[in-house]
C-alpha positions in Angstrom: -10.6 -8.0 -11.7 -7.3 -7.4 -14.1 -3.8 -5.8 -13.1 -4.8 -2.6 -14.5 -7.9 -2.2 -12.3 -6.1 -3.3 -9.3 -3.5 -0.5 -9.7 -6.2 2.2 -10.4 -8.0 0.8 -7.5 -4.9 0.9 -5.3 -4.1 4.6 -7.0 -7.3 5.7 -5.7 -7.2 4.4 -2.4 -3.7 5.3 -1.6 -2.1 7.8 -3.4 1.2 6.5 -3.8 4.9 7.2 -5.5 5.2 3.6 -6.5 5.5 2.2 -10.0 2.8 0.8 -11.9 5.4 -2.0 -12.2 5.8 -2.2 -8.6 2.3 -3.0 -8.0 1.5 -4.8 -10.9 4.7 -7.6 -9.8 2.9 -7.5 -6.3 -0.3 -8.4 -7.9 0.9 -11.1 -10.2 3.1 -12.6 -7.1 -0.3 -12.5 -5.1 -2.2 -14.1 -8.1 0.4 -17.1 -8.4 0.3 -17.9 -4.8 -3.8 -18.0 -4.5 -3.4 -20.5 -7.7 -1.1 -22.6 -6.3 -1.6 -22.1 -2.7 -5.5 -22.0 -2.3 -6.4 -23.6 -6.0 -4.0 -26.2 -6.2 -3.2 -25.0 -10.1 0.2 -23.8 -11.5 0.3 -20.0 -11.5 0.3 -18.2 -14.8 2.8 -16.7 -16.7 1.8 -13.4 -16.1 3.9 -10.2 -17.4 3.0 -6.4 -17.4 2.1 -4.6 -19.5 1.5 -7.5 -22.0 -1.2 -9.2 -19.5 -2.8 -6.2 -18.0 -6.2 -6.8 -18.8 -6.1 -10.1 -18.5 -8.7 -11.5 -15.7 -6.6 -12.5 -12.4 -7.7 -15.7 -10.3 -9.6 -14.4 -7.9 -13.1 -13.3 -9.4 -16.2 -11.3 -8.2 -15.9 -9.9 -4.6 -12.6 -11.5 -4.3 -10.5 -9.3 -6.5 -10.5 -6.9 -3.6 -7.7 -9.0 -2.4 -5.6 -7.8 -4.7 -6.2 -4.1 -3.9 -5.5 -4.7 -0.4 -2.7 -6.5 -0.8 -1.0 -3.8 -2.7 -2.5 -1.4 -0.1 -0.5 -3.1 2.6 2.5 -3.4 0.7 2.5 0.7 0.5 1.4 1.1 4.0 4.5 -1.2 5.3 6.7 0.3 2.8 6.0 4.0 3.9 6.4 2.9 7.5 3.0 3.2 8.5 2.5 0.1 10.8 -0.6 1.0 12.3 -2.3 1.3 8.6 -0.7 -1.6 7.7 -2.0 -4.1 10.4 -5.4 -2.6 9.7 -5.2 -3.5 6.0 -3.3 -6.7 6.7 -5.9 -7.8 8.8 -9.0 -6.9 6.3 -7.0 -8.5 3.3 -6.3 -12.1 5.6 -10.7 -11.6 6.6 -10.9 -11.6 2.8 -8.8 -14.5 2.2 -10.1 -16.4 4.5 -13.5 -16.3 2.8 -11.8 -16.8 -0.6 -10.0 -20.2 1.1 -13.7 -21.4 2.2 -15.6 -20.3 -0.9 -12.6 -22.0 -3.0 -13.1 -25.3 -0.9 -16.8 -25.6 -1.6 -16.0 -25.1 -4.9 -12.7 -26.8 -6.4 -12.4 -30.2 -5.4 -8.6 -31.5 -5.4 -7.7 -34.8 -6.4 -7.6 -36.7 -3.1 -7.7 -39.9 -3.7 -11.5 -40.1 -3.3 -12.1 -37.8 -0.4 -14.1 -34.7 -0.4 -14.6 -31.6 1.6 -18.3 -32.0 3.6 -19.4 -29.7 5.8 -20.6 -30.9 8.8 
């Protein structure tokens, strides 16, 4: 998923008046949070439109996180609270799955400790 594909998917899902720059800023901010909070890495210094076609951190089926995040922000901005809560709930569910998968795939330096699935 790239910034451009996120913007295109959001515009198809939720026709809106928000600028591409605003949706790109939401996407870049979320990518930074995912890298620092989930992956334990430094956020990338992404800018739009220069990095519009760079791959974002959440790949594969988790790329939908960016679309759901932007859609939720649009719902909130337009005052559609019921729709916002539905979209935010879908985002949180996918985020939890991404966190679980990331914990399996990436080991943080924890002094010799590692995740063990019981």
